[in-house]
Backbone as CSV, one residue per row, in Angstrom:
resi,resn,N_x,N_y,N_z,CA_x,CA_y,CA_z,C_x,C_y,C_z
1,UNK,-31.668,-29.959,28.925,-32.145,-28.991,29.925,-31.006,-28.695,30.895
2,UNK,-30.896,-27.423,31.267,-29.874,-27.019,32.219,-30.533,-26.285,33.371
3,UNK,-30.174,-26.623,34.578,-30.658,-25.915,35.766,-29.479,-25.165,36.356
4,UNK,-29.561,-23.853,36.407,-28.446,-23.047,36.882,-28.492,-22.898,38.400
5,UNK,-27.365,-22.998,39.034,-27.299,-22.744,40.465,-26.515,-21.479,40.752
6,UNK,-26.238,-20.702,39.722,-25.560,-19.425,39.899,-26.122,-18.449,38.875
7,UNK,-25.888,-17.162,39.058,-26.446,-16.176,38.142,-25.683,-16.047,36.824
8,UNK,-24.622,-16.812,36.621,-23.844,-16.683,35.392,-24.720,-16.988,34.188
9,UNK,-24.764,-16.086,33.232,-25.674,-16.237,32.099,-25.072,-17.053,30.972
10,UNK,-23.804,-17.420,31.073,-23.120,-17.909,29.883,-22.994,-19.419,29.803
11,UNK,-23.260,-20.118,30.887,-23.175,-21.577,30.830,-24.148,-22.134,29.813
12,UNK,-25.373,-21.598,29.809,-26.364,-22.064,28.850,-26.000,-21.718,27.427
13,UNK,-25.429,-20.542,27.227,-25.031,-20.126,25.882,-23.915,-21.020,25.357
14,UNK,-22.934,-21.288,26.191,-21.828,-22.158,25.776,-22.356,-23.552,25.452
15,UNK,-23.320,-24.004,26.234,-23.926,-25.298,25.949,-24.596,-25.324,24.588
16,UNK,-25.308,-24.273,24.251,-25.946,-24.179,22.933,-24.901,-24.211,21.821
17,UNK,-23.830,-23.478,22.035,-22.758,-23.420,21.044,-22.154,-24.801,20.825
18,UNK,-21.919,-25.533,21.906,-21.336,-26.870,21.796,-22.273,-27.848,21.097
19,UNK,-23.558,-27.775,21.404,-24.523,-28.661,20.750,-24.601,-28.354,19.254
20,UNK,-24.600,-27.068,18.907,-24.661,-26.696,17.484,-23.432,-27.226,16.741
21,UNK,-22.258,-27.084,17.333,-21.037,-27.579,16.704,-21.092,-29.094,16.529
22,UNK,-21.621,-29.783,17.538,-21.722,-31.240,17.465,-22.649,-31.654,16.321
23,UNK,-23.806,-30.997,16.227,-24.748,-31.327,15.156,-24.132,-31.074,13.778
24,UNK,-23.476,-29.934,13.629,-22.870,-29.597,12.337,-21.774,-30.593,11.964
25,UNK,-20.975,-30.982,12.950,-19.860,-31.897,12.698,-20.339,-33.260,12.235
26,UNK,-21.509,-33.674,12.704,-22.009,-35.003,12.390,-23.083,-35.007,11.303
27,UNK,-23.064,-33.969,10.471,-23.928,-33.969,9.297,-25.348,-33.515,9.522
28,UNK,-25.590,-32.777,10.607,-26.958,-32.339,10.894,-27.069,-30.813,10.840
29,UNK,-26.410,-30.208,9.858,-26.437,-28.749,9.762,-27.833,-28.223,9.462
30,UNK,-28.689,-29.092,8.924,-30.044,-28.653,8.590,-31.012,-28.796,9.757
31,UNK,-30.536,-29.352,10.856,-31.407,-29.577,12.001,-31.427,-28.344,12.908
32,UNK,-32.615,-27.862,13.250,-32.684,-26.648,14.088,-32.325,-26.936,15.535
33,UNK,-31.828,-25.912,16.189,-31.522,-25.973,17.611,-32.367,-24.910,18.285
34,UNK,-33.243,-25.332,19.170,-34.175,-24.408,19.798,-33.696,-24.032,21.194
35,UNK,-33.779,-22.764,21.488,-33.399,-22.278,22.812,-34.648,-22.219,23.679
36,UNK,-34.663,-23.012,24.729,-35.811,-23.079,25.615,-35.444,-22.569,27.002
37,UNK,-36.411,-21.979,27.665,-36.175,-21.515,29.024,-37.456,-21.685,29.801
38,UNK,-37.387,-22.408,30.896,-38.559,-22.591,31.739,-38.324,-21.960,33.087
39,UNK,-39.132,-20.966,33.440,-38.892,-20.231,34.685,-39.714,-20.763,35.827
40,UNK,-39.259,-21.774,36.490,-39.990,-22.316,37.621,-39.933,-21.349,38.797
41,UNK,-41.019,-21.313,39.547,-41.110,-20.433,40.708,-40.391,-21.083,41.880
42,UNK,-39.079,-21.037,41.833,-38.271,-21.637,42.906,-37.546,-20.532,43.642
43,UNK,-37.894,-20.329,44.882,-37.241,-19.290,45.665,-35.865,-19.725,46.125
44,UNK,-35.154,-18.814,46.767,-33.808,-19.127,47.245,-33.831,-20.246,48.286
45,UNK,-34.969,-20.340,49.004,-35.038,-21.393,50.011,-35.083,-22.773,49.370
46,UNK,-35.404,-22.832,48.077,-35.413,-24.110,47.365,-34.175,-24.286,46.505
47,UNK,-33.228,-23.393,46.642,-31.998,-23.500,45.873,-32.040,-22.785,44.545
48,UNK,-33.135,-22.059,44.271,-33.249,-21.345,43.013,-32.675,-19.940,43.109
49,UNK,-32.782,-19.195,42.027,-32.279,-17.832,41.988,-33.370,-16.860,42.414
50,UNK,-32.986,-15.700,42.925,-33.976,-14.646,43.143,-34.682,-14.329,41.832
51,UNK,-35.926,-13.907,41.903,-36.726,-13.720,40.691,-36.081,-12.738,39.728
52,UNK,-35.564,-11.622,40.228,-34.960,-10.643,39.334,-33.701,-11.198,38.677
53,UNK,-32.886,-11.899,39.457,-31.665,-12.484,38.905,-31.996,-13.501,37.825
54,UNK,-33.033,-14.287,38.063,-33.469,-15.254,37.052,-33.884,-14.546,35.774
55,UNK,-34.633,-13.447,35.893,-35.060,-12.694,34.723,-33.857,-12.134,33.968
56,UNK,-32.888,-11.624,34.713,-31.679,-11.093,34.078,-30.947,-12.184,33.311
57,UNK,-30.875,-13.365,33.906,-30.187,-14.483,33.270,-30.875,-14.893,31.969
58,UNK,-32.195,-14.944,32.007,-32.968,-15.307,30.819,-32.673,-14.355,29.676
59,UNK,-32.795,-13.059,29.940,-32.612,-12.059,28.892,-31.174,-12.055,28.388
60,UNK,-30.210,-12.119,29.301,-28.812,-12.116,28.882,-28.489,-13.322,28.006
61,UNK,-29.100,-14.467,28.301,-28.850,-15.653,27.485,-29.293,-15.428,26.051
62,UNK,-30.485,-14.875,25.864,-30.977,-14.593,24.520,-30.085,-13.571,23.813
63,UNK,-29.660,-12.532,24.536,-28.851,-11.476,23.931,-27.486,-12.005,23.518
64,UNK,-26.798,-12.658,24.453,-25.432,-13.121,24.180,-25.424,-14.146,23.052
65,UNK,-26.436,-15.013,23.014,-26.482,-16.033,21.964,-26.523,-15.408,20.575
66,UNK,-27.137,-14.236,20.447,-27.202,-13.566,19.146,-25.848,-13.023,18.700
67,UNK,-24.912,-12.891,19.624,-23.619,-12.284,19.302,-22.535,-13.320,19.011
68,UNK,-22.856,-14.602,19.155,-21.865,-15.661,18.986,-21.999,-16.311,17.608
69,UNK,-20.920,-16.936,17.121,-20.949,-17.559,15.799,-21.684,-18.892,15.804
70,UNK,-22.954,-18.843,16.157,-23.761,-20.057,16.170,-25.125,-19.707,15.595
71,UNK,-25.585,-20.507,14.634,-26.889,-20.294,14.027,-27.894,-21.199,14.725
72,UNK,-28.695,-20.617,15.605,-29.649,-21.422,16.354,-30.787,-21.932,15.476
73,UNK,-31.029,-21.263,14.353,-32.047,-21.698,13.384,-33.420,-21.836,14.022
74,UNK,-33.724,-20.972,14.943,-35.040,-21.003,15.564,-34.982,-20.614,17.026
75,UNK,-36.061,-20.062,17.525,-36.116,-19.627,18.912,-37.449,-20.044,19.514
76,UNK,-37.402,-20.604,20.684,-38.609,-20.980,21.404,-38.452,-20.531,22.843
77,UNK,-39.533,-20.010,23.409,-39.488,-19.647,24.829,-40.764,-20.137,25.487
78,UNK,-40.635,-20.764,26.608,-41.812,-21.130,27.382,-41.568,-20.770,28.837
79,UNK,-42.606,-20.317,29.485,-42.478,-19.866,30.873,-43.495,-20.607,31.731
80,UNK,-43.061,-21.072,32.856,-43.938,-21.756,33.789,-44.387,-20.797,34.889
81,UNK,-45.547,-21.065,35.409,-46.056,-20.343,36.560,-46.202,-21.343,37.708
82,UNK,-46.422,-20.849,38.890,-46.741,-21.762,39.986,-47.765,-21.101,40.882
83,UNK,-48.306,-21.862,41.784,-49.227,-21.290,42.746,-48.454,-20.436,43.755
84,UNK,-49.192,-19.566,44.384,-48.548,-18.640,45.324,-47.866,-19.387,46.457
85,UNK,-48.529,-20.410,46.971,-47.977,-21.147,48.101,-47.282,-22.404,47.578
86,UNK,-45.976,-22.379,47.625,-45.206,-23.465,47.028,-45.457,-24.797,47.709
87,UNK,-45.776,-24.756,48.980,-45.831,-25.998,49.725,-47.264,-26.491,49.981
88,UNK,-48.243,-25.855,49.329,-49.594,-26.342,49.551,-49.748,-27.736,48.947
89,UNK,-50.599,-28.497,49.510,-50.748,-29.886,49.105,-51.143,-29.982,47.636
90,UNK,-50.416,-30.796,46.912,-50.741,-31.030,45.516,-50.242,-29.964,44.564
91,UNK,-49.505,-28.975,45.062,-49.031,-27.911,44.177,-47.964,-28.435,43.235
92,UNK,-48.033,-28.007,41.998,-46.968,-28.312,41.062,-46.747,-27.085,40.193
93,UNK,-45.827,-27.207,39.235,-45.305,-26.001,38.622,-45.652,-25.848,37.156
94,UNK,-46.450,-26.734,36.593,-46.786,-26.621,35.185,-47.763,-25.486,34.931
95,UNK,-47.717,-24.920,33.750,-48.585,-23.803,33.402,-50.053,-24.186,33.519
96,UNK,-50.463,-25.284,32.874,-51.865,-25.658,32.865,-52.339,-26.109,34.243
97,UNK,-51.482,-26.824,34.959,-51.910,-27.372,36.243,-52.096,-26.292,37.299
98,UNK,-51.554,-25.102,37.062,-51.681,-24.061,38.062,-52.774,-23.055,37.718
99,UNK,-53.491,-23.279,36.616,-54.594,-22.398,36.289,-55.742,-22.704,37.249
100,UNK,-56.024,-21.777,38.113,-56.877,-22.015,39.265,-57.671,-20.736,39.511
101,UNK,-58.969,-20.809,39.470,-59.792,-19.610,39.603,-59.546,-18.892,40.924
102,UNK,-59.284,-19.635,41.970,-59.120,-19.021,43.289,-57.697,-18.520,43.518
103,UNK,-56.763,-19.022,42.762,-55.370,-18.640,42.954,-54.694,-18.579,41.585
104,UNK,-55.084,-17.619,40.748,-54.571,-17.577,39.373,-53.079,-17.278,39.342
105,UNK,-52.380,-17.775,38.340,-50.939,-17.534,38.235,-50.649,-16.099,37.824
106,UNK,-49.491,-15.637,38.193,-49.029,-14.315,37.788,-47.710,-14.463,37.050
107,UNK,-47.530,-13.715,35.961,-46.260,-13.804,35.243,-45.098,-13.400,36.137
108,UNK,-44.003,-14.107,35.997,-42.792,-13.748,36.725,-42.049,-12.658,35.968
109,UNK,-41.029,-12.085,36.602,-40.249,-11.029,35.956,-39.628,-11.523,34.654
110,UNK,-39.247,-12.801,34.602,-38.647,-13.331,33.378,-39.610,-13.218,32.203
111,UNK,-40.889,-13.436,32.454,-41.884,-13.339,31.388,-41.988,-11.903,30.907
112,UNK,-42.088,-10.965,31.849,-42.167,-9.559,31.462,-40.886,-9.099,30.762
113,UNK,-39.740,-9.587,31.222,-38.469,-9.214,30.598,-38.414,-9.671,29.151
114,UNK,-38.941,-10.861,28.876,-38.967,-11.355,27.495,-39.967,-10.570,26.648
115,UNK,-41.081,-10.145,27.257,-42.031,-9.305,26.528,-41.367,-7.990,26.126
116,UNK,-40.579,-7.414,27.038,-39.859,-6.177,26.727,-38.852,-6.402,25.608
117,UNK,-38.073,-7.473,25.728,-37.055,-7.770,24.721,-37.665,-7.917,23.333
118,UNK,-38.764,-8.666,23.250,-39.332,-9.015,21.947,-40.278,-7.947,21.417
119,UNK,-41.178,-7.455,22.261,-42.242,-6.576,21.776,-41.923,-5.088,21.896
120,UNK,-41.211,-4.693,22.958,-40.922,-3.273,23.157,-39.622,-2.877,22.470
121,UNK,-38.543,-3.569,22.793,-37.262,-3.295,22.135,-37.222,-3.863,20.723
122,UNK,-38.087,-4.851,20.436,-38.147,-5.514,19.123,-36.771,-6.045,18.722
123,UNK,-36.149,-6.723,19.679,-34.775,-7.190,19.552,-34.528,-8.024,18.298
124,UNK,-35.485,-8.861,17.925,-35.250,-9.775,16.812,-35.445,-9.125,15.446
125,UNK,-35.773,-7.833,15.426,-35.792,-7.086,14.167,-34.405,-6.553,13.820
126,UNK,-33.444,-6.755,14.715,-32.106,-6.200,14.543,-31.080,-7.312,14.347
127,UNK,-30.044,-6.996,13.613,-28.909,-7.904,13.442,-27.745,-7.418,14.295
128,UNK,-26.986,-8.348,14.831,-25.818,-7.986,15.635,-24.796,-7.256,14.777
129,UNK,-24.288,-6.142,15.297,-23.301,-5.340,14.568,-21.925,-5.444,15.204
130,UNK,-21.819,-5.128,16.493,-20.489,-5.173,17.122,-20.600,-5.156,18.642
131,UNK,-19.553,-5.672,19.274,-19.419,-5.575,20.729,-18.489,-4.404,21.011
132,UNK,-19.000,-3.406,21.702,-18.222,-2.203,21.972,-17.383,-2.327,23.228
133,UNK,-17.816,-3.178,24.149,-17.015,-3.438,25.343,-17.553,-4.687,26.024
134,UNK,-16.750,-5.210,26.954,-17.170,-6.379,27.720,-16.238,-7.552,27.540
135,UNK,-16.028,-8.282,28.613,-15.159,-9.452,28.596,-15.799,-10.538,29.439
136,UNK,-15.955,-11.726,28.861,-16.599,-12.823,29.585,-15.854,-13.145,30.874
137,UNK,-16.643,-13.471,31.900,-16.132,-13.843,33.222,-15.399,-12.700,33.918
138,UNK,-15.667,-11.488,33.481,-15.099,-10.327,34.143,-16.247,-9.407,34.547
139,UNK,-16.116,-8.761,35.683,-17.181,-7.891,36.160,-17.074,-6.475,35.609
140,UNK,-15.952,-6.151,34.969,-15.771,-4.819,34.424,-14.880,-4.916,33.183
141,UNK,-15.136,-4.155,32.128,-16.210,-3.174,31.981,-17.529,-3.836,31.618
142,UNK,-18.618,-3.068,31.614,-19.914,-3.643,31.249,-19.931,-4.109,29.792
143,UNK,-20.869,-4.980,29.481,-21.083,-5.373,28.093,-21.908,-4.296,27.394
144,UNK,-21.433,-3.879,26.236,-22.171,-2.945,25.388,-22.192,-3.539,23.980
145,UNK,-23.368,-3.965,23.550,-23.547,-4.535,22.214,-24.347,-3.555,21.363
146,UNK,-24.000,-3.506,20.074,-24.769,-2.666,19.148,-25.403,-3.551,18.078
147,UNK,-26.681,-3.299,17.810,-27.434,-4.014,16.793,-28.008,-2.997,15.812
148,UNK,-28.136,-3.400,14.540,-28.677,-2.524,13.501,-29.905,-3.173,12.888
149,UNK,-30.951,-2.377,12.710,-32.198,-2.884,12.148,-31.944,-3.474,10.772
150,UNK,-32.506,-4.652,10.529,-32.219,-5.359,9.276,-32.777,-4.656,8.046
151,UNK,-33.790,-3.824,8.227,-34.395,-3.137,7.081,-34.158,-1.637,7.099
152,UNK,-33.838,-1.078,8.255,-33.635,0.371,8.384,-32.301,0.624,9.090
153,UNK,-31.222,0.733,8.321,-29.875,0.856,8.915,-29.703,2.042,9.855
154,UNK,-30.554,3.075,9.717,-30.420,4.224,10.617,-31.016,3.932,11.996
155,UNK,-31.750,2.847,12.108,-32.311,2.459,13.402,-31.331,1.521,14.102
156,UNK,-30.934,1.891,15.303,-29.930,1.120,16.028,-30.410,0.825,17.448
157,UNK,-29.872,-0.251,17.978,-30.228,-0.679,19.329,-28.955,-1.062,20.062
158,UNK,-28.717,-0.428,21.211,-27.606,-0.789,22.072,-28.152,-1.558,23.268
159,UNK,-27.448,-2.600,23.654,-27.810,-3.368,24.847,-26.659,-3.245,25.845
160,UNK,-26.986,-2.892,27.077,-25.965,-2.631,28.092,-26.300,-3.414,29.356
161,UNK,-25.323,-4.126,29.892,-25.503,-4.768,31.197,-24.148,-5.106,31.806
162,UNK,-24.129,-5.204,33.123,-22.921,-5.595,33.846,-23.034,-7.065,34.214
163,UNK,-22.126,-7.906,33.750,-22.236,-9.349,33.990,-21.713,-9.745,35.367
164,UNK,-22.098,-10.925,35.785,-21.487,-11.530,36.958,-20.089,-12.006,36.589
165,UNK,-19.150,-11.836,37.492,-17.785,-12.277,37.240,-17.562,-13.697,37.727
166,UNK,-16.327,-14.127,37.660,-15.985,-15.467,38.126,-16.204,-15.543,39.632
167,UNK,-16.452,-16.761,40.125,-16.704,-16.993,41.551,-17.869,-16.159,42.067
168,UNK,-18.870,-15.973,41.192,-20.093,-15.258,41.556,-19.817,-13.829,42.003
169,UNK,-18.771,-13.222,41.457,-18.474,-11.834,41.777,-19.602,-10.953,41.276
170,UNK,-20.156,-10.128,42.159,-21.340,-9.356,41.817,-21.042,-8.301,40.750
171,UNK,-22.031,-8.028,39.895,-21.860,-6.993,38.875,-21.591,-5.632,39.505
172,UNK,-20.846,-4.823,38.779,-20.520,-3.478,39.245,-21.354,-2.470,38.471
173,UNK,-22.098,-1.626,39.166,-22.840,-0.554,38.505,-21.849,0.475,37.981
174,UNK,-22.013,0.839,36.721,-21.022,1.716,36.103,-21.674,2.535,35.002
175,UNK,-21.287,3.813,34.903,-21.799,4.660,33.823,-21.163,4.268,32.495
176,UNK,-21.977,4.319,31.443,-21.527,3.984,30.094,-21.907,5.130,29.165
177,UNK,-20.962,5.573,28.365,-21.214,6.637,27.380,-21.459,5.995,26.020
178,UNK,-22.563,6.372,25.381,-22.922,5.831,24.069,-23.042,6.974,23.072
179,UNK,-22.356,6.838,21.954,-22.407,7.823,20.879,-23.572,7.474,19.962
180,UNK,-24.630,8.298,19.979,-25.796,8.021,19.147,-25.853,8.917,17.907
181,UNK,-24.830,9.768,17.709,-24.812,10.674,16.556,-24.942,9.875,15.252
182,UNK,-25.613,10.408,14.242,-26.167,11.769,14.156,-27.511,11.963,14.857
183,UNK,-28.063,10.925,15.462,-29.310,11.092,16.207,-29.069,12.006,17.402
184,UNK,-30.101,12.706,17.818,-29.984,13.617,18.955,-30.785,13.140,20.155
185,UNK,-31.673,12.167,19.942,-32.471,11.626,21.034,-32.549,10.112,20.931
186,UNK,-32.738,9.476,22.066,-32.849,8.019,22.101,-33.811,7.620,23.202
187,UNK,-34.419,6.460,23.031,-35.267,5.895,24.069,-34.438,4.946,24.926
188,UNK,-34.513,5.141,26.238,-33.927,4.195,27.183,-35.049,3.277,27.654
189,UNK,-34.871,1.963,27.491,-35.875,0.979,27.869,-35.274,0.059,28.927
190,UNK,-35.909,-0.028,30.074,-35.407,-0.905,31.124,-35.796,-2.352,30.830
191,UNK,-35.227,-3.290,31.588,-35.482,-4.708,31.354,-36.962,-5.052,31.439
192,UNK,-37.698,-4.341,32.302,-39.120,-4.636,32.485,-40.031,-3.654,31.763
193,UNK,-39.447,-2.836,30.876,-40.279,-2.088,29.937,-40.499,-0.617,30.186
194,UNK,-39.943,-0.038,31.246,-40.098,1.400,31.455,-39.288,2.164,30.419
195,UNK,-39.894,3.227,29.836,-39.236,3.965,28.761,-39.019,5.420,29.156
196,UNK,-37.833,5.936,28.821,-37.475,7.318,29.104,-36.758,7.888,27.890
197,UNK,-37.119,9.118,27.489,-36.439,9.774,26.377,-35.179,10.471,26.881
198,UNK,-34.062,10.223,26.195,-32.787,10.848,26.529,-32.349,11.763,25.396
199,UNK,-31.715,12.874,25.742,-31.217,13.821,24.742,-29.695,13.830,24.791
200,UNK,-29.074,13.723,23.627,-27.609,13.680,23.549,-27.013,15.051,23.834
201,UNK,-25.763,15.058,24.294,-25.063,16.322,24.483,-24.530,16.818,23.143
202,UNK,-23.768,17.898,23.176,-23.295,18.515,21.933,-22.378,17.600,21.132
203,UNK,-21.779,16.614,21.805,-20.896,15.661,21.119,-21.659,14.457,20.582
204,UNK,-22.966,14.405,20.813,-23.767,13.280,20.344,-23.785,12.104,21.293
205,UNK,-23.373,12.324,22.552,-23.288,11.228,23.517,-24.410,11.288,24.546
206,UNK,-24.803,10.116,25.011,-25.683,9.997,26.166,-24.976,9.111,27.182
207,UNK,-25.362,9.249,28.429,-24.771,8.438,29.495,-25.874,7.644,30.185
208,UNK,-25.654,6.339,30.292,-26.598,5.461,30.986,-25.827,4.685,32.049
209,UNK,-26.547,4.126,32.993,-25.917,3.352,34.060,-26.118,1.872,33.808
210,UNK,-25.016,1.147,33.741,-25.066,-0.300,33.536,-25.198,-1.005,34.880
211,UNK,-26.174,-1.922,34.968,-26.359,-2.758,36.146,-26.493,-4.204,35.676
212,UNK,-26.843,-5.095,36.581,-27.024,-6.484,36.194,-28.261,-6.690,35.324
213,UNK,-29.180,-5.726,35.343,-30.383,-5.808,34.509,-30.126,-5.166,33.148
214,UNK,-30.225,-5.928,32.054,-29.992,-5.346,30.732,-30.927,-4.164,30.453
215,UNK,-30.383,-3.142,29.827,-31.169,-2.004,29.353,-30.924,-1.837,27.871
216,UNK,-31.858,-1.148,27.201,-31.785,-0.960,25.768,-31.814,0.520,25.457
217,UNK,-30.957,0.942,24.540,-30.950,2.313,24.037,-31.290,2.221,22.562
218,UNK,-32.358,2.904,22.177,-32.903,2.726,20.836,-33.021,4.069,20.126
219,UNK,-32.505,4.150,18.882,-32.670,5.338,18.047,-33.300,4.905,16.728
220,UNK,-34.059,5.804,16.140,-34.745,5.486,14.890,-36.088,4.832,15.163
221,UNK,-36.804,4.567,14.071,-38.145,3.963,14.186,-38.076,2.515,14.623
């Protein structure tokens, strides 16, 4: 288990990569490595990340892990909820323990972000194709990854986000041009699931804005 004290999304990914290499080196190539993420409701006053930043970190971890030479051989996600009042007597953070008729739990942004990644963008139906831009530990240029549907090669998915740089350097919002030709239209999907139809210009390009929140550009079925 890793508890992050910064918004950098890559510490967890590097950890997964190192564990996979260790298992393979010692004869456990058949053993699965599961990626787990538990989103505790810890505000900044408790040393945790802001809710949106936490959601961004969760999604970026899943995305980046798919682009690295590591076979995770399985994926697991679990999300915790908490009661609204963190300091009420007897409050704790487990999913079951917080199910309370008078104060029911609400999904955090990380939960909704994962629903978008899996169910709306259908991220796991695609195979990683190429990294079009981006450099680890640098705030510019943004990361642009392209994925191709495993069964329908004409269906493509681009993932765009601006990473945190070294020393917690904040992401830079920046326009990104994506060539979707021969397609003429694409769906833009935000991290939390809002969808907008975009139309390419005469050159087959669309322009989107990269921020710290991953967005998806999808063409085809």
